[in-house]
TORSELUM-353547 format. One line per field, with one value per atom (N, C-alpha, C, O): residue number from 0; atom name; residue in one letter; z, x, y negated. Coordinates in Angstrom, 2 decimals. Layout:
<nodes>
nr = [NUM; ...]
atom = [CA; ...]
rest = [a; ...]
w = [Z; ...]
u = [X; ...]
v = [Y; ...]
</nodes>
This chain:
<nodes>
nr = [0; 0; 0; 0; 1; 1; 1; 1; 2; 2; 2; 2; 3; 3; 3; 3; 4; 4; 4; 4; 5; 5; 5; 5; 6; 6; 6; 6; 7; 7; 7; 7; 8; 8; 8; 8; 9; 9; 9; 9; 10; 10; 10; 10; 11; 11; 11; 11; 12; 12; 12; 12; 13; 13; 13; 13; 14; 14; 14; 14; 15; 15; 15; 15; 16; 16; 16; 16; 17; 17; 17; 17; 18; 18; 18; 18; 19; 19; 19; 19; 20; 20; 20; 20; 21; 21; 21; 21; 22; 22; 22; 22; 23; 23; 23; 23; 24; 24; 24; 24; 25; 25; 25; 25; 26; 26; 26; 26; 27; 27; 27; 27; 28; 28; 28; 28; 29; 29; 29; 29; 30; 30; 30; 30; 31; 31; 31; 31; 32; 32; 32; 32; 33; 33; 33; 33; 34; 34; 34; 34; 35; 35; 35; 35; 36; 36; 36; 36; 37; 37; 37; 37; 38; 38; 38; 38; 39; 39; 39; 39; 40; 40; 40; 40; 41; 41; 41; 41; 42; 42; 42; 42; 43; 43; 43; 43; 44; 44; 44; 44; 45; 45; 45; 45; 46; 46; 46; 46; 47; 47; 47; 47; 48; 48; 48; 48; 49; 49; 49; 49; 50; 50; 50; 50; 51; 51; 51; 51; 52; 52; 52; 52; 53; 53; 53; 53; 54; 54; 54; 54; 55; 55; 55; 55; 56; 56; 56; 56; 57; 57; 57; 57; 58; 58; 58; 58; 59; 59; 59; 59; 60; 60; 60; 60; 61; 61; 61; 61; 62; 62; 62; 62; 63; 63; 63; 63; 64; 64; 64; 64; 65; 65; 65; 65; 66; 66; 66; 66; 67; 67; 67; 67; 68; 68; 68; 68; 69; 69; 69; 69; 70; 70; 70; 70; 71; 71; 71; 71; 72; 72; 72; 72; 73; 73; 73; 73; 74; 74; 74; 74; 75; 75; 75; 75; 76; 76; 76; 76; 77; 77; 77; 77; 78; 78; 78; 78; 79; 79; 79; 79; 80; 80; 80; 80; 81; 81; 81; 81; 82; 82; 82; 82; 83; 83; 83; 83; 84; 84; 84; 84; 85; 85; 85; 85; 86; 86; 86; 86; 87; 87; 87; 87; 88; 88; 88; 88; 89; 89; 89; 89; 90; 90; 90; 90; 91; 91; 91; 91; 92; 92; 92; 92; 93; 93; 93; 93; 94; 94; 94; 94; 95; 95; 95; 95; 96; 96; 96; 96; 97; 97; 97; 97; 98; 98; 98; 98; 99; 99; 99; 99; 100; 100; 100; 100; 101; 101; 101; 101; 102; 102; 102; 102; 103; 103; 103; 103; 104; 104; 104; 104; 105; 105; 105; 105; 106; 106; 106; 106; 107; 107; 107; 107; 108; 108; 108; 108; 109; 109; 109; 109; 110; 110; 110; 110; 111; 111; 111; 111; 112; 112; 112; 112; 113; 113; 113; 113; 114; 114; 114; 114; 115; 115; 115; 115; 116; 116; 116; 116; 117; 117; 117; 117; 118; 118; 118; 118; 119; 119; 119; 119; 120; 120; 120; 120; 121; 121; 121; 121; 122; 122; 122; 122; 123; 123; 123; 123; 124; 124; 124; 124; 125; 125; 125; 125; 126; 126; 126; 126; 127; 127; 127; 127; 128; 128; 128; 128]
atom = [N; CA; C; O; N; CA; C; O; N; CA; C; O; N; CA; C; O; N; CA; C; O; N; CA; C; O; N; CA; C; O; N; CA; C; O; N; CA; C; O; N; CA; C; O; N; CA; C; O; N; CA; C; O; N; CA; C; O; N; CA; C; O; N; CA; C; O; N; CA; C; O; N; CA; C; O; N; CA; C; O; N; CA; C; O; N; CA; C; O; N; CA; C; O; N; CA; C; O; N; CA; C; O; N; CA; C; O; N; CA; C; O; N; CA; C; O; N; CA; C; O; N; CA; C; O; N; CA; C; O; N; CA; C; O; N; CA; C; O; N; CA; C; O; N; CA; C; O; N; CA; C; O; N; CA; C; O; N; CA; C; O; N; CA; C; O; N; CA; C; O; N; CA; C; O; N; CA; C; O; N; CA; C; O; N; CA; C; O; N; CA; C; O; N; CA; C; O; N; CA; C; O; N; CA; C; O; N; CA; C; O; N; CA; C; O; N; CA; C; O; N; CA; C; O; N; CA; C; O; N; CA; C; O; N; CA; C; O; N; CA; C; O; N; CA; C; O; N; CA; C; O; N; CA; C; O; N; CA; C; O; N; CA; C; O; N; CA; C; O; N; CA; C; O; N; CA; C; O; N; CA; C; O; N; CA; C; O; N; CA; C; O; N; CA; C; O; N; CA; C; O; N; CA; C; O; N; CA; C; O; N; CA; C; O; N; CA; C; O; N; CA; C; O; N; CA; C; O; N; CA; C; O; N; CA; C; O; N; CA; C; O; N; CA; C; O; N; CA; C; O; N; CA; C; O; N; CA; C; O; N; CA; C; O; N; CA; C; O; N; CA; C; O; N; CA; C; O; N; CA; C; O; N; CA; C; O; N; CA; C; O; N; CA; C; O; N; CA; C; O; N; CA; C; O; N; CA; C; O; N; CA; C; O; N; CA; C; O; N; CA; C; O; N; CA; C; O; N; CA; C; O; N; CA; C; O; N; CA; C; O; N; CA; C; O; N; CA; C; O; N; CA; C; O; N; CA; C; O; N; CA; C; O; N; CA; C; O; N; CA; C; O; N; CA; C; O; N; CA; C; O; N; CA; C; O; N; CA; C; O; N; CA; C; O; N; CA; C; O; N; CA; C; O; N; CA; C; O; N; CA; C; O; N; CA; C; O; N; CA; C; O; N; CA; C; O; N; CA; C; O; N; CA; C; O; N; CA; C; O; N; CA; C; O; N; CA; C; O; N; CA; C; O; N; CA; C; O; N; CA; C; O; N; CA; C; O; N; CA; C; O; N; CA; C; O; N; CA; C; O]
rest = [e; e; e; e; v; v; v; v; t; t; t; t; p; p; p; p; m; m; m; m; a; a; a; a; i; i; i; i; a; a; a; a; t; t; t; t; i; i; i; i; s; s; s; s; t; t; t; t; g; g; g; g; e; e; e; e; e; e; e; e; m; m; m; m; f; f; f; f; v; v; v; v; h; h; h; h; s; s; s; s; n; n; n; n; h; h; h; h; f; f; f; f; l; l; l; l; g; g; g; g; d; d; d; d; d; d; d; d; m; m; m; m; l; l; l; l; q; q; q; q; y; y; y; y; d; d; d; d; c; c; c; c; s; s; s; s; r; r; r; r; m; m; m; m; p; p; p; p; d; d; d; d; a; a; a; a; a; a; a; a; i; i; i; i; s; s; s; s; y; y; y; y; t; t; t; t; d; d; d; d; s; s; s; s; l; l; l; l; w; w; w; w; r; r; r; r; y; y; y; y; s; s; s; s; r; r; r; r; l; l; l; l; k; k; k; k; a; a; a; a; l; l; l; l; m; m; m; m; e; e; e; e; s; s; s; s; n; n; n; n; h; h; h; h; g; g; g; g; h; h; h; h; i; i; i; i; n; n; n; n; s; s; s; s; d; d; d; d; m; m; m; m; i; i; i; i; k; k; k; k; s; s; s; s; f; f; f; f; l; l; l; l; r; r; r; r; d; d; d; d; h; h; h; h; d; d; d; d; k; k; k; k; g; g; g; g; p; p; p; p; d; d; d; d; d; d; d; d; v; v; v; v; s; s; s; s; s; s; s; s; i; i; i; i; c; c; c; c; m; m; m; m; h; h; h; h; q; q; q; q; c; c; c; c; e; e; e; e; k; k; k; k; n; n; n; n; k; k; k; k; n; n; n; n; y; y; y; y; r; r; r; r; t; t; t; t; v; v; v; v; a; a; a; a; s; s; s; s; m; m; m; m; i; i; i; i; s; s; s; s; n; n; n; n; l; l; l; l; t; t; t; t; e; e; e; e; l; l; l; l; t; t; t; t; f; f; f; f; e; e; e; e; v; v; v; v; a; a; a; a; c; c; c; c; g; g; g; g; q; q; q; q; p; p; p; p; c; c; c; c; s; s; s; s; s; s; s; s; s; s; s; s; y; y; y; y; t; t; t; t; k; k; k; k; y; y; y; y; h; h; h; h; f; f; f; f]
w = [3.07; 3.98; 5.22; 5.44; 6.09; 7.44; 8.35; 8.59; 8.76; 10.34; 11.17; 10.77; 13.00; 13.83; 13.64; 14.05; 12.49; 12.44; 11.09; 11.04; 10.12; 9.49; 8.06; 7.54; 7.58; 6.75; 5.19; 4.80; 4.76; 3.13; 2.09; 2.39; 1.22; -0.16; -0.78; -1.06; -1.82; -2.88; -4.44; -4.73; -4.86; -5.85; -7.36; -7.69; -8.23; -9.56; -10.88; -12.07; -10.24; -11.45; -12.64; -13.75; -11.37; -11.89; -11.92; -10.89; -13.02; -12.22; -10.87; -9.84; -11.12; -10.21; -9.30; -9.91; -7.61; -6.86; -6.27; -5.23; -6.92; -5.91; -4.74; -4.74; -3.64; -2.34; -1.82; -1.47; -1.85; -0.53; 0.90; 1.32; 1.38; 2.58; 2.29; 2.93; 1.73; 1.58; 1.13; 0.32; 1.47; 1.26; -0.50; -1.16; -1.03; -2.32; -2.40; -3.16; -1.87; -1.36; -0.92; 0.23; -2.28; -2.04; -0.83; -0.20; -0.11; 0.84; 2.38; 3.52; 1.80; 2.91; 3.00; 3.75; 2.26; 2.10; 3.58; 4.06; 3.98; 5.14; 6.22; 7.11; 6.12; 7.25; 6.82; 7.37; 5.82; 5.56; 5.90; 5.31; 6.89; 7.36; 6.69; 7.17; 5.73; 4.59; 3.51; 2.92; 3.64; 3.01; 3.86; 3.30; 5.04; 6.12; 5.42; 4.85; 5.70; 5.31; 6.39; 6.27; 6.96; 8.38; 8.90; 10.00; 7.84; 7.71; 7.35; 6.42; 8.25; 8.86; 7.46; 7.10; 6.71; 5.69; 4.70; 5.17; 3.64; 3.05; 1.74; 1.15; 1.64; 0.44; -1.00; -1.64; -1.16; -2.03; -2.12; -3.14; -0.80; -0.79; -1.18; -2.27; -0.84; -0.50; -2.04; -2.50; -2.72; -3.72; -5.00; -6.04; -4.99; -5.52; -5.39; -6.40; -4.42; -4.00; -4.81; -5.85; -4.38; -5.11; -6.57; -7.09; -7.36; -8.50; -9.33; -10.50; -8.71; -8.82; -8.98; -9.91; -7.39; -7.46; -8.68; -9.50; -8.82; -9.80; -11.40; -12.23; -11.62; -12.78; -12.65; -13.52; -12.01; -12.01; -12.58; -13.67; -11.49; -11.37; -12.99; -13.50; -13.54; -14.92; -15.68; -16.79; -15.39; -17.03; -16.87; -17.86; -15.91; -15.78; -15.73; -14.95; -16.28; -16.15; -16.76; -17.45; -16.56; -16.95; -16.36; -16.45; -15.80; -15.81; -14.12; -13.64; -13.26; -11.95; -11.31; -11.47; -10.32; -9.27; -8.03; -7.93; -6.87; -5.77; -5.78; -5.23; -6.46; -5.67; -6.60; -6.43; -7.61; -8.40; -7.47; -7.23; -6.96; -6.01; -4.91; -4.44; -4.33; -3.00; -3.45; -2.54; -4.59; -5.08; -5.91; -6.43; -5.75; -6.00; -4.86; -4.94; -3.72; -2.19; -1.08; 0.04; -2.22; -1.50; -2.11; -1.82; -3.12; -4.46; -3.46; -2.46; -3.97; -2.82; -4.41; -4.53; -5.29; -6.08; -5.96; -6.68; -5.14; -4.42; -3.62; -2.86; -3.38; -2.39; -1.11; -0.92; -0.14; 1.08; 2.16; 3.02; 1.88; 3.09; 2.60; 3.19; 1.65; 0.83; 1.45; 1.63; 1.77; 2.08; 1.43; 1.72; -0.26; -1.44; -1.60; -2.01; -1.35; -1.79; -1.25; -0.39; -1.60; -1.22; 0.00; 0.89; 0.10; 0.90; 1.34; 0.49; 2.83; 3.66; 4.78; 5.25; 5.08; 5.98; 7.16; 6.86; 8.33; 9.20; 9.16; 9.18; 9.10; 8.66; 9.12; 9.42; 9.24; 9.41; 8.95; 9.69; 7.83; 7.26; 7.86; 8.40; 7.56; 8.55; 9.77; 9.69; 10.70; 11.91; 12.79; 13.73; 12.35; 12.93; 12.20; 12.64; 10.20; 9.67; 8.95; 8.73; 8.72; 7.81; 7.68; 8.35; 6.56; 6.64; 7.80; 8.18; 8.36; 9.45; 9.29; 10.03; 7.95; 7.26; 6.01; 5.59; 5.37; 4.02; 3.75; 4.39; 2.91; 2.70; 0.87; 0.13; 1.07; -0.24; -0.12; 0.30; -0.54; -0.80; -2.14; -3.14; -1.82; -3.46; -3.30; -2.86; -3.61; -3.37; -4.41; -4.19; -5.43; -6.33; -4.97; -4.77; -4.90; -4.27; -2.53; -1.73; -2.30; -0.89; -0.04; 1.05; -0.37; 0.94; 0.75; -0.24; 2.42; 3.08; 3.12; 3.90; 2.16; 2.91; 3.48; 3.15; 4.51; 5.66; 5.87; 5.88; 6.00; 6.29; 6.78; 6.29; 8.46; 9.23; 9.24; 8.84; 9.43; 9.21; 7.21; 6.40; 7.06; 5.86; 4.77; 4.98; 4.08; 3.33; 2.64; 2.10; 2.77; 1.78; 2.53; 1.95; 4.27; 4.96; 5.64; 6.60; 5.47; 6.33; 5.13; 3.95; 5.61; 4.95; 5.44; 6.53; 3.85; 4.15; 4.83; 4.50; 5.73; 5.89; 5.42; 5.54; 4.86; 4.01; 5.31; 6.13; 4.72; 5.64; 4.61; 3.42; 5.20; 4.19; 4.59; 5.78; 3.95; 4.76; 4.82; 5.51]
u = [12.56; 12.14; 12.56; 13.76; 11.80; 12.19; 11.40; 10.19; 12.22; 11.35; 12.69; 13.75; 11.93; 12.78; 14.48; 15.45; 14.31; 15.63; 16.45; 17.66; 15.94; 16.57; 16.09; 14.99; 16.98; 16.58; 17.44; 18.57; 16.37; 17.00; 16.78; 15.60; 16.90; 16.97; 16.59; 17.07; 15.76; 14.81; 15.34; 14.76; 16.38; 15.99; 15.30; 15.63; 14.58; 13.68; 14.20; 14.05; 14.87; 15.28; 13.61; 13.46; 12.60; 11.55; 11.14; 11.38; 10.59; 9.89; 9.20; 9.45; 8.11; 7.31; 7.38; 7.89; 6.90; 7.49; 6.32; 5.85; 5.72; 4.72; 5.00; 5.94; 3.81; 4.11; 2.96; 1.96; 3.35; 1.53; 2.34; 3.31; 2.10; 2.30; 3.24; 3.03; 3.79; 4.94; 5.75; 5.72; 6.86; 8.49; 8.99; 8.75; 9.41; 9.64; 11.43; 11.82; 12.15; 13.23; 13.79; 13.71; 14.62; 15.23; 15.83; 15.59; 16.71; 16.94; 16.24; 16.66; 14.96; 14.03; 12.88; 11.91; 13.15; 11.95; 11.83; 10.88; 13.01; 13.48; 12.30; 11.84; 11.76; 10.97; 9.61; 8.85; 9.05; 7.67; 6.99; 6.89; 6.59; 5.26; 4.13; 3.30; 3.71; 2.39; 2.29; 1.35; 4.22; 4.40; 4.07; 3.44; 4.16; 3.54; 2.14; 1.22; 2.39; 1.17; -0.36; -1.56; 0.06; -1.28; -1.33; -1.82; -0.66; -0.65; -2.26; -3.03; -2.38; -4.05; -4.50; -5.67; -3.22; -3.77; -2.44; -1.32; -2.55; -1.40; -0.89; -1.17; 0.10; 0.70; 0.37; 0.76; -0.51; -1.48; -2.13; -2.01; -3.09; -3.84; -2.79; -2.97; -2.31; -1.30; -0.32; 0.27; -0.33; 0.01; -0.86; -0.27; -2.14; -3.37; -3.50; -3.60; -3.49; -3.05; -2.12; -2.49; -0.67; 0.17; -0.15; -0.23; -0.36; -0.37; -1.71; -1.84; -2.62; -4.08; -3.39; -3.31; -2.86; -2.24; -1.23; -1.49; -0.30; 0.44; -0.20; 0.35; -1.01; -2.11; -2.97; -3.79; -3.44; -3.81; -2.91; -3.00; -1.91; -0.68; -0.31; -0.48; 0.09; 0.84; -0.42; -0.16; -1.73; -2.76; -2.91; -3.29; -2.68; -2.41; -1.23; -1.10; -0.18; 1.46; 1.18; 0.17; 2.02; 1.99; 0.82; 1.01; -0.32; -1.51; -1.48; -2.38; -0.63; -1.13; -0.73; 0.41; -1.60; -1.71; -1.73; -2.02; -1.43; -1.74; -3.58; -3.87; -4.71; -5.85; -5.92; -6.99; -5.21; -5.90; -5.20; -5.87; -3.88; -3.08; -3.97; -3.99; -4.70; -5.72; -6.74; -7.32; -7.12; -8.37; -7.95; -8.66; -6.86; -6.62; -6.04; -5.85; -5.75; -5.43; -6.94; -7.05; -8.23; -9.59; -10.38; -11.56; -9.57; -9.83; -10.49; -9.97; -11.72; -12.60; -12.84; -13.90; -11.93; -12.18; -12.88; -13.88; -12.73; -13.31; -13.95; -13.99; -14.65; -15.31; -14.49; -13.44; -15.13; -14.39; -13.87; -13.01; -14.73; -14.63; -13.37; -12.97; -13.08; -12.19; -10.92; -10.41; -10.38; -8.39; -7.79; -6.74; -8.45; -7.38; -7.50; -6.49; -8.66; -8.74; -7.47; -6.78; -7.21; -6.44; -6.92; -6.10; -8.18; -8.95; -9.33; -9.78; -9.36; -9.88; -10.37; -10.03; -11.38; -12.72; -12.25; -12.06; -12.20; -12.42; -14.02; -14.95; -14.46; -15.32; -15.37; -14.30; -16.33; -16.53; -15.20; -14.77; -14.83; -13.98; -12.61; -11.97; -12.14; -10.90; -11.16; -11.43; -11.00; -11.81; -10.57; -10.75; -9.62; -8.29; -7.56; -6.43; -8.00; -7.35; -7.94; -9.14; -7.67; -7.68; -6.92; -6.14; -7.56; -5.99; -6.31; -7.41; -4.89; -5.09; -4.41; -4.36; -3.83; -3.39; -2.90; -2.66; -2.78; -2.54; -1.23; -1.38; -0.21; 0.51; 1.70; 2.45; 1.02; 1.95; 3.25; 3.06; 4.25; 5.50; 5.98; 6.46; 5.70; 6.19; 7.64; 7.75; 8.69; 10.17; 10.38; 11.34; 9.71; 10.03; 9.05; 9.65; 8.92; 8.17; 8.59; 8.49; 8.94; 9.52; 8.35; 8.50; 7.17; 6.13; 5.40; 5.19; 5.10; 4.54; 2.93; 2.30; 2.14; 0.81; 0.61; 1.15; -0.29; -0.42; -2.53; -3.11; -3.11; -4.40; -4.29; -4.01; -4.73; -5.08; -6.06; -7.03; -6.56; -7.93; -8.10; -7.56; -8.99; -9.47; -9.14; -9.74; -8.48; -8.07; -9.78; -10.07; -10.68; -12.13; -12.74; -13.37; -12.46; -13.12; -12.59; -13.25; -10.98; -10.08; -9.44; -9.26; -9.19; -8.64; -7.20; -6.75; -6.37; -5.02; -4.27; -4.37; -3.58; -2.33; -0.96; -0.02; -1.08; 0.54; 1.88; 1.96; 2.80; 4.15; 5.08; 5.11; 5.80; 6.84; 8.42; 8.66; 9.48; 10.33; 11.29; 12.31]
v = [0.89; 1.91; 1.92; 2.02; 1.83; 2.50; 3.33; 3.27; 4.05; 5.07; 4.48; 3.99; 4.84; 4.98; 5.21; 4.57; 6.94; 7.16; 6.57; 6.83; 5.90; 5.51; 4.47; 4.64; 3.50; 3.00; 2.73; 2.44; 2.97; 2.88; 2.09; 1.91; 1.53; 0.62; 0.67; 1.77; 0.42; 1.52; -0.16; -1.21; 0.38; -0.41; -0.10; 1.03; -0.64; 0.17; -0.74; -0.49; -1.85; -2.34; -2.98; -3.49; -2.49; -2.84; -4.67; -5.30; -5.35; -6.92; -6.79; -7.42; -5.66; -5.60; -4.33; -3.40; -3.91; -3.38; -2.70; -3.16; -1.49; -0.95; 0.25; 1.04; 0.14; 0.73; 1.08; 0.46; 2.44; 3.01; 3.80; 3.19; 4.66; 5.11; 6.63; 7.66; 6.55; 7.44; 7.13; 6.20; 7.80; 7.63; 7.40; 8.41; 6.64; 6.96; 7.13; 8.01; 6.58; 7.12; 8.35; 8.77; 9.17; 10.36; 10.33; 11.36; 9.36; 9.77; 9.67; 9.87; 9.26; 9.11; 10.41; 10.39; 11.30; 12.51; 13.43; 14.04; 13.26; 14.43; 13.64; 14.36; 12.01; 11.51; 11.56; 10.76; 12.44; 11.71; 12.94; 14.02; 12.54; 13.52; 13.45; 14.22; 12.80; 13.03; 14.46; 14.99; 14.83; 15.93; 16.73; 17.63; 16.93; 18.34; 18.96; 18.38; 20.42; 20.95; 20.41; 20.67; 19.94; 19.92; 18.57; 18.31; 17.43; 16.43; 15.62; 15.86; 14.80; 14.12; 13.12; 13.01; 12.39; 12.04; 12.57; 12.42; 13.06; 13.64; 12.77; 11.72; 13.92; 13.22; 12.58; 11.61; 13.60; 13.29; 12.07; 11.39; 11.58; 10.62; 9.52; 8.97; 9.36; 8.00; 8.08; 7.10; 9.64; 9.06; 8.85; 8.55; 8.99; 8.58; 6.93; 6.22; 6.55; 5.10; 4.48; 3.93; 4.50; 4.12; 4.11; 3.00; 5.24; 5.08; 4.67; 5.01; 3.98; 3.22; 1.70; 0.90; 1.72; 0.17; 0.03; -0.85; 0.68; 0.74; 0.64; -0.09; 1.19; 0.98; -0.01; 0.28; -1.27; -2.14; -3.19; -3.76; -3.33; -3.55; -3.82; -4.92; -2.94; -2.69; -3.02; -3.48; -2.92; -3.25; -4.86; -5.48; -5.41; -7.20; -7.58; -8.52; -7.22; -7.52; -8.76; -8.91; -9.66; -11.08; -12.14; -13.35; -11.62; -12.17; -12.27; -12.96; -11.69; -11.72; -12.54; -12.98; -13.04; -14.36; -13.80; -12.61; -14.57; -13.53; -13.01; -11.94; -13.88; -13.59; -12.56; -11.97; -12.01; -10.80; -9.65; -8.65; -9.76; -8.93; -8.89; -7.76; -9.67; -9.75; -8.89; -8.31; -8.64; -7.93; -6.24; -5.37; -6.34; -4.95; -4.10; -2.89; -4.93; -4.27; -4.10; -3.61; -4.92; -4.63; -3.58; -3.36; -2.79; -1.62; -0.57; -0.08; -0.34; 1.06; 2.19; 2.81; 2.28; 2.90; 3.83; 3.82; 4.87; 6.00; 5.93; 6.90; 4.99; 4.37; 4.25; 4.86; 3.32; 2.95; 3.98; 3.77; 5.40; 5.89; 7.10; 8.11; 6.66; 7.73; 7.82; 6.72; 8.62; 8.39; 8.00; 7.42; 8.24; 7.80; 6.46; 5.89; 5.67; 4.12; 3.38; 3.94; 2.43; 1.66; 0.75; 0.55; 0.18; -0.14; 0.88; 1.65; 1.40; 2.84; 2.04; 0.96; 3.02; 2.53; 4.10; 5.28; 3.47; 4.38; 5.15; 4.34; 6.91; 7.56; 8.81; 9.34; 9.38; 10.71; 11.91; 12.80; 11.66; 12.45; 12.39; 13.29; 10.63; 10.45; 9.28; 8.08; 10.01; 9.38; 8.56; 7.80; 8.85; 8.09; 7.61; 7.38; 7.13; 6.59; 5.30; 5.44; 4.66; 3.28; 1.73; 1.05; 1.64; 0.10; -0.79; -1.22; -1.01; -2.23; -3.54; -4.53; -3.22; -4.72; -4.33; -3.20; -5.60; -5.38; -6.82; -7.86; -6.69; -7.60; -7.80; -7.15; -9.27; -9.03; -10.41; -11.55; -9.95; -10.63; -11.27; -10.75; -12.55; -13.16; -13.74; -14.89; -13.09; -13.57; -14.64; -15.38; -14.87; -16.09; -17.28; -18.34; -17.26; -18.60; -18.47; -19.40; -17.45; -16.80; -16.91; -17.46; -16.46; -16.65; -15.01; -14.30; -14.82; -14.04; -13.87; -14.59; -12.78; -13.13; -12.02; -10.96; -12.19; -10.72; -10.97; -12.05; -9.66; -9.75; -8.43; -7.34; -9.08; -8.31; -7.27; -7.92; -5.91; -5.32; -5.44; -6.20; -4.46; -4.15; -5.77; -6.83; -5.66; -6.79; -7.06; -8.13; -6.04; -6.39; -7.53; -8.41; -7.49; -8.08; -8.79; -9.18; -9.39; -9.84; -11.17; -10.87; -12.48; -13.17; -13.12; -12.79; -13.72; -13.82; -15.03; -16.21; -14.54; -16.11; -16.17; -15.38; -17.30; -17.39; -18.10; -19.01; -16.89; -17.41; -17.95; -17.63; -18.76; -19.58; -18.71; -18.91; -17.87; -17.33; -18.77; -18.80]
</nodes>
């Protein structure tokens, strides 16, 4: 995890690693603005996205491929205008926030796929490490 003030490594020991917009590492919690009472996008919203993505990954464990992960990142479970959706769109409720990019890292194949913009309406470009 990275901020302008610090860098931290997270080691989960798990086969899959899921991350959203809040810090997971204990050393980084002091930098997590989403936990502040007046935050525009709250810790709860990011925690929902994290929980939703983790549930999608775990329920498909052993059968996951790049296309499936892309479908997870395009998820609008709570609606595209809800700040808790994995693929979040700008709307009246959240005028300043939206998903601006989506990334998939495959450390086995040493590839990195990136979609600029909301993943539901953007294509992914694959890069090799």
